[in-house]
N, C-alpha and C positions, 0 to 999 in steps of 0.2 A: 501630783503633776506641781513641780516647780514651772514658777516663770521664768521663763527668759527673757530679757529686754531684745524687744525687735522679730522674736519669734512671735509666730499666733499658729490654732493651729486650722482648719477649714472647715465648719463648721460642718458641709452636707455629706464631702469628702472622707472629714477625716482628718486629712494627709494633712504636715507642715509645710507653712513656710518660714519665706524671713518680710527683711522691711527693710530697709535704709529710706532717710531723710535727706533727698537732692539740694534741699531749699526751696528757691519760691519762684516763681517765672515775671514773665513780667509786669504780669498783671494780678497780679500775691494769691494766686493758687502755687500747691504745694506738689516739690520735687521731690517721684519718689523712687525706688526699683527695688522691683514682688523678688520674686523664684517662686516658688509650684513645685510637690510634690515629689515632700519627701514623705521617704514615712513613719520611722522611729524622730522626738523630737532632734532628739541627740546629733541624727543627720544635719537636720535642716538650722541646729547651729553651727555644723564645721563648714555648711555650708557658710552661713554668713559670715564665719574665721577665717576663711580659706577669699571670698570678697572682696574683703575688709585691708585681704593681706597683699593678694596681685592689686592692686588696687592702690595699694599703700597710703589708705585713714592716717594709721596710726602715729604713722612713722614722720611725715610733711603736713598733716594736715596745719600744727599748732605751727610753723614755719610758716607756710605759705601764710595764714588766720595775718604772724607778724607782719611780713616783710606788705603783703597783700593790703596789712593797715596804710600804709604807706604812702602808697601812689596813687598815682593820677586817674582810675578808674572811669573818674566822671560821665562822662562825651557818652558812653554805651549805656549810661542803666538806664533813659525810655526809650530803648534800641530793644525790641525782638533780638532775639541770641538770632537765629535765622539768617536778617535780613542787613547784618553784619556783612561787610564787602573787603579789599580785602583797598580800594580803593579809600573804607574810614581809617582801619588801622593807620594807614601813609599817611594822612590826612590830619591822623589823637599825634604820631610821630610829631611833627613839621609844628602842629600849637607847640605841644613839652621843648621842644628844642627854641620855642620862641616866651619859653615862661624861666620868669625867674626866680633865684632858688633864696628857703623861708629869710633865708642871715643877710644876704646882701636887694634884698628889700628896708631893707636900718639903713644901706650904706647910700656912699653917691653910689659909685662905682657901678654898676649890679650888674651878675653875674650868674646865666641861666644854666639852666639843667645839659651839663656835661651829655655826649652823645652817650660816656661808656654807663653810665645813671638811667639814659636812657633804654639804653639797647635791655639793658636788666629791667628792666621794666617787664618791653617785649616781652623777654622770657617769660614774668608768670600769664603774660596777658596766651597765649599758645599752652601753656599749661594746662589756665581755666577751659582754655576752649580746645586744647587734648580731650583730657573731659566729657569735656558738651561732645565730643563725636563716636565716644565706649559707650553713653548713652542712647546710639540715638536722635541727638536733641540737631545735631544739623552732621546731614554726608563725609562735612568738608574743611577746614582747619582754613578760613582764610587770612592768616598767620605764619601758612604755610610758604606763601607767593609775600612775605614782605621781606626783601632784605637789611639788616643790620644797619645801621650807624659803621661810618671805618674807626675802627679805634682808636683813640686817643693818647701819640706818643707822646709821657708827662715830661719832661727836665729834670729833672733829678742833682736838687740840688744837695751838699753831699761838707759834711761841715771835713774843713783842714783840721794840723796839729790843734796851732794858735786857735783855731777859737773852738775849738776842744779843753784848750788848756783853759779858755777866760768859759766855761760853761762851768768846768768839773769845781772853778777857784769861783765861784758863785754860791760856791754849795757847804754850808758846815755841818763839821763834822761835829758837831754838838746830843749825837745821838743816833739811836742806832735804827733808823728807819733812814734816815741822808748818810750812813755806814752801806747803807746794803743802797740809795741812789748809785752816787757813787757804783762803784760794783756792776751793777745791772748797767754806768753809763759808759764806764771800761768794754767788757763784756763784749758790748753795743756794736759800741765803737772800733778794739779791734780785733774782735776775731771774725764782723763784717756781720751779724745775724742778724735776721728785723727781727721788728718781737714778735711775733709767732712761734718764731723757728727756739730765743731763749723762752719763752713758755713750754711751749713742747719734749721740752730740754730733760729728765730724765735723770738719777748717778747711774742709772748702769750706758746711760750718754760721758763718764766720768772715769779717767781711766788715771790711775796715780804715778802709777809701772812707767810708761810711757811715756804722761805730759809731766 
């Protein structure tokens, strides 16, 4: 029988089951999800694949880990997950709002974390605790009772035509790369595209007959 990761056979019942590792609790004990009672091994594998699909591990784990690694969750590291209250979350958000950004710590003028950034961190915490609810570790998500900060409406400063021309004049045309840069800046300025919209363009968006 071919061995499949996370798929095991019960020695007594001869039934197959899968087990998923979900990390450790505050005491360092492993948190695992196990589902038993499958007949053939392939059914257990199918059940495992379905569990991973519905819980979105394969699609979201990498992005969540990347984002969470930059977040500030130390406030909850020494708390049992079932002891985290909505008031704890609100206190944590207030503390974050008083926290200086990494770059501003090196400057005379201190800038604190923006409300929009803190809201994004709160969204990640909500996702984490929603998983805890699904796994039966807690009955309700304390973040559900915590309001987001009002969004900040930042004023966008636009270049006028003179400022744009001054910038373009500073870019030498002594290389293909610089010529490409000037084309990009011209498209952004005259069409009003955002950089993400420009990056998403393909040849299918180009029509030489109408333009």
